[in-house]
C-alpha positions as CSV (number, residue, x, y, z in Angstrom):
1,M,0.3,0.0,0.0
2,C,2.7,2.7,0.7
3,R,4.9,2.4,-2.4
4,N,1.7,4.7,-3.7
5,I,3.2,7.0,-1.5
6,R,5.2,10.0,-3.5
7,Q,7.5,12.6,-2.6
8,L,5.3,15.6,-2.5
9,H,7.8,18.4,-1.7
10,N,10.0,20.4,-3.8
11,F,7.6,20.1,-7.0
12,E,6.4,22.7,-9.0
13,P,3.5,23.3,-8.9
14,A,3.2,22.6,-4.8
15,A,1.4,19.5,-3.9
16,T,-2.7,19.9,-4.1
17,N,-4.8,19.2,-1.0
18,A,-5.8,16.1,-2.9
19,E,-2.4,14.6,-3.2
20,I,-1.8,15.1,0.2
21,E,-5.2,13.6,1.3
22,A,-4.3,10.5,-1.0
23,A,-0.9,9.9,0.8
24,A,-2.5,10.6,4.1
25,L,-5.1,8.1,3.2
26,Q,-2.8,5.3,1.9
27,Y,-0.4,5.7,5.5
28,V,-3.6,5.3,7.3
29,R,-4.4,1.9,5.5
30,K,-1.0,0.8,6.2
31,V,-1.0,1.6,9.9
32,S,-4.6,0.3,10.7
33,G,-3.9,-2.4,8.7
34,S,-7.4,-2.1,6.4
35,N,-8.6,-0.6,3.0
36,K,-11.7,0.1,4.3
37,P,-12.8,0.3,7.8
38,S,-15.9,-1.1,9.7
39,K,-18.6,1.1,10.6
40,A,-17.8,1.2,14.1
41,N,-14.3,2.6,13.2
42,E,-15.2,4.5,10.1
43,Q,-15.2,7.6,12.3
44,A,-11.6,7.6,13.8
45,F,-10.0,6.8,10.1
46,N,-11.6,9.5,8.8
47,E,-10.6,11.5,11.5
48,A,-6.7,10.4,11.3
49,V,-6.7,11.0,7.8
50,H,-7.9,14.4,8.0
51,E,-5.5,15.0,10.7
52,I,-2.4,13.9,9.1
53,A,-3.2,15.4,5.6
54,H,-3.8,18.8,8.1
55,I,0.0,17.7,9.7
56,T,1.7,16.9,6.1
57,A,0.4,20.5,4.7
58,H,2.1,22.4,7.8
59,L,5.4,20.2,7.1
60,L,5.2,20.7,3.7
61,D,4.9,24.2,3.8
62,S,7.8,24.7,6.5
63,L,10.4,22.8,4.7
64,V,13.1,25.1,3.1
65,T,15.4,23.8,0.3
66,T,18.2,25.3,-2.0
67,A,17.7,22.8,-4.8
68,P,15.9,23.8,-8.0
69,P,11.9,22.4,-7.7
70,K,11.3,19.1,-9.3
71,N,9.1,18.9,-12.9
72,R,6.5,16.3,-12.2
73,D,6.1,15.1,-15.9
74,D,10.2,14.6,-15.8
75,E,9.8,12.9,-12.6
76,A,7.0,10.9,-13.8
77,A,9.2,9.7,-16.8
78,K,12.1,8.6,-14.9
79,A,9.4,6.4,-12.6
80,K,8.2,5.1,-15.8
81,A,11.6,4.4,-17.2
82,R,12.6,2.6,-13.6
83,A,9.6,0.3,-13.8
84,A,10.8,-0.6,-17.7
85,V,14.1,-1.7,-16.6
86,R,12.6,-3.4,-13.5
87,Y,9.7,-5.3,-15.0
88,G,10.8,-5.7,-18.6
89,T,7.9,-3.7,-20.0
């Protein structure tokens, strides 16, 4: 599950709220061990996703770097090339 969490820092344009929420959701799924919580745990699950997304947004806003911002298209192309080598496609 967590292999779907992508680096969100130092991209231009900055990470969107949807990307941050998706990363938080993947994290909570991994930690809780379930993709979809039971009705009894649904509120706690959703609150955790919301809180982690909120803290992640604060973290990303606070981080500083001297490296130039990365381009999303270039990084996606690199990942696709790595996958082709790894999986032989």
